[in-house]
N, C-alpha and C positions, 0 to 999 in steps of 0.2 A: 504492503501499497503503497503508493505517495504521501510525504508528511508535508501541512500544509506549513500555509511561511508565515512567517507572525508577520504580520505590521508592522513597519518602523514607527516608529515618534510621531516622522511626519505626513501619513497615510491615518493616525487615527486620531490626530488632530482634525484633520482633512473629513474622518464623514462626524467627526464629536459635530463643528464646522456643521457641514452636509442636514444633519438632523436635526438645528440649532434653525435653522428658517426653515423644512418644511414644521415645525412640530406646530406655528401654528393654524397649519393648510391643515394638519390632522385632525386636534385636540381640534377643532371648530366642520369639520365633517361631527369628528362622535357627539361632539358637544346640539350641533341642531341638523344633522339626519342624523347618523346612525340612532341613535337615541328614541327619539321620535315617535324612529318608526316603528322601532321594538316596540315601543311604551305603545301605538294603537293599533297592531295587532294584537298586544292583550288585551288592548280594551273592548276592542271589536267582540270580543268573549266575555264580556262582562256587561253586565247592567250597572254600572257608575252611579257613585258618591258627589252628594256638592263637591264643588274645589277638586273634579279628584280622588275624591276620601273613599271609603269606604265603599272600597266596588269590589259585586257580589258574584262571581263567576256564575257563568245559564248559560255552557257553549255554544252552538249551531241559535241560536234564542234569535239571535239580532241576524245574522244569515238567512236566517227561518224568512221573519218578517220585512228584513229588505229584495230577496227575491222574489215575498206572494204579494207585495204589492207597487201595485200598476206604475207609482207614481215617484218611483226609480225607474223604471225604465222608460215609460217618454224622457226623463232628466237622459238620459243617457239615448236617449231618442234625438231628441235636442242638442245634445252635443257634437251626434255624426255630422247634427244638421248643418252646422258653428264648425264646422273643420271640413265639410265640402264644398267655401263658398267658400272659409277666409286661403285654405294652404293649397285647392289650382290655383286662386286668381290670381292670389300673392305671388304664387311661383311666376306664371305666365309674363305674367303683366313685369314685376320684379326686367323678368330674364330679358323681355321685349328693352329695357329701358333701356337697362345692365351696357347690353349691344347701340343699344344709342348716341349713348352719353361714354363711349371711347369710343369714339369715333372725333372728327379735328371737326366743331363744331362751336359758335359761335358761344360765349358764355356757358360754353359745358361743365364750370367748379358751380357755377354760379346755383341750374337745375340739381346739380348733382347735391347742392348744397339741404333747395327746397323739401329733394326730397326725403333727404332724411331726413328730416326736422317732426315728424309727428315719434323719432323714437327719441324726444331727446321734452319732449313733452312726458307733461306729467297729467299720467292716465283721468286723473278729474277734471281738470282745466280737457283735455278731447270729450272724456261727455258729460261737459255741459255745453262745450260749441257744436255735438253732436243733433246735443235733442231741445238747443235749439233751433238747429239747421231743422230737421227731423215736428218742428215743433208744428202741426195741428190746421192751428190760428195764423198759428203767429207766423209759423219756421219758414224761412227763406227759400225754403223747395220750391213748397205750395203753393209761395207769390209767386215763383218765376217758374212755373208753370202752371201759372192757375186752375190748380186742385186743387183740395181741398179731404187728402189720403190721411188715414191715422198709418202714418209707420215709424211707431211703433208701441202704435196700443193693436190695432185688429193683432189678431191668433191667424193670420192665411200669412200677411205677409214684414210681422213682426221678426221676428228672428232669418229673414234676410238680409232688415235694415238694420239689424247686432249683427252680420259676420259682416256686410259690403266694411262698416269702420273696426272689425277688426282687422280683414284684410289695408285698407289707406293706414291702418298703421304700424301693418312689418313689413308697406313694399319697399322701404327704401330699410332697413338692414334687408330683406336680402340682397335686395339688388346694390348693395356694398361687397358685399359677396360675393357674386356675381363680372362683378370689375375683374375683383382679386382673380378670379377662376382666367376669365380673359385676357387679362395680359397673359396672363404666367403660355398662354398658347402661338409659338409660333409662329413670326408672321409665313412664313418659308413656303405653311400652309397652304393658305389664300395668293398667295404668289400663282403653287404647280397651278391651285383647277384655276384659278383666270386664265391659264395662261395652256392650259385644253378650254375657256369656253365656259365653262361652272358660272352662271348669277349669282349673284350673292343671296336668292330663295333656297339653291343647289348648297350654296357655303353652308351658312345657319342651318341646312340638315342632315348634310354629308359628316360637315369638321365639328362645328361650336356644338353642336348642341354629343356629340359621340362622349367629344373635348369634356363635357361640363359632368357627364355622369357622373362622376363619390363629388363633383356639391352642388349636384344636385336634388342625388339620392342620401346626402348628411340636412342640404335641407328639410327635404320632406319628413327626417325621418324628427329632427328636433321641432318641426313647425307644428308634426302632426301631435306629440309632447307636450308642446305647450298648448295647443289647440283644443286636447281633450281637457289641459284644467284647466280652464282659461276658468275665471273667478268677477277680479276687478272691473272687468269691463261691463260686463251682466250688472252688478253688480253695481253699476252708480249708473247707469242707464235706464235698464229698468226697477222699479219704482215697487213699494210692497204692493201695491192696492193696484198695480198696474192688472185689467183684467187678459193682456196676453201675457203674464209671466210663467204659468202655467205647462204653457207652447214656449216660454222663449228657454227657461232655463238650466246652466247644464246640472251638471252629478253632482263638486264643486261647491255652484250657489247649495244644492239640496242636503253636500249633507253641516254648511254650512249654517243652516236656518234649524237643524233637528241640531249640531251641535253646539250651540253656539248662541241659538232666540231659543229653541225648548228645551235646550238642557240637558238633551239627551241622548251624550255622546259614546256611549256606545255603539248606538245604531250607529251614529253620525260616520259612525271606524270600520264598518260592516261594508256603511257605501262606500269610501276609502279606501280600502280591502280591493272590495269587487272592479274598480275604477281600474286601479293595482297592475288587479291580470285582465282587465284589456288590454290596455297601457303593456303590462308587454305583450301577449297573443300578440303586437299591432307591433310591435318594432321584431317579434321572431322570427316573422311574416315582412316582415323589408327589404331584413340583414340577407333573409333568404335568397329574396326577389334585385334586387343590387348583385348580390355573390355571381348568380347564372345572369343578370345582361351584364357586366365587367366580359369575365370570362368568355362570352361571346361578342366584344368585339373583339 
C-alpha cells in the first residue's frame, strides 16, 4: 500500500484558509436551507401547535387531507398554467431580443438597460404599476383600447394577466444570459454559412439555436423552478377579496394561507412537500431530455 503523503505546513495553512472562506456559505446553507427543509418535512407529519411548539405526530393525515382537497389540485393547475405563460414566452422573447441587441444598432446599450430594468425594480413597485394598468375603471389598458375588461378580477383571464406580469419581469434576466452565450459563438460559423448561401433565418435555426441549447435548457430548468414557486407576484397583485383568487392562486400562495393565515403549519408543510416532489419530477425529466438532445447534436 502506498503511504499517504503528509501535508506540508504551507499546504495545511492553505487548507485552513480555504475552509475559513467557504465556512460562511456552508453555515448559511445549513442554517437557512437544510435545517428548515428537514423541519418542514417533520412538520408535514405533525399537527403543529402554537408558535411551533406542542407538535403532535399524526402520520400521513396531512397528506391524506392534501390529496383529497380539490383546492390543492386547483392551485397546482393554476401554477402550471402560470408556468405555461411565463417560461416559454419569457425565453422566446428574450432570445429574439438578445439576437437583435447583439447586432450593431444605435442605442444598443440603452435598450439593453431598458429591458433589464424590471429585474432591479422592487416587486411591490411592479405590482402597484401593473394593478394600475389593469384597473377596470381607470387603468391605462382599458382607456387605451377603449374596453371595459376586468383584467385581474375575471376568473377566465386573470391567470393570463398575472402570467404576463411574470413574463415581463423575467425577460431582462433571460436576455442577459442569452447575450452572454451569443457572444461566445465564433463568428466564423456565420461567415461560412453566408458563403454557402444561408440567409439570416436559416443561420438562426441551424447555428444559433443549436449552439445555445445548454443556455436554453439552463433557463428552462431555473425558470420552471422559479415559476412553480411563485408567490410574491400573486400575493401583491391579487387581493384576498378578489373573486378570481381561487383560479389564480399558486401552490405556494395556498401554503401561505394555511400555514400563516390559518395557522395550520402541518397541513401547509404537506402542501410544500407535494410541490417539492413535483418539482423534482419535472427537473428529472428535463435533465433526461437535455442529455438526449445534446447527445444528438
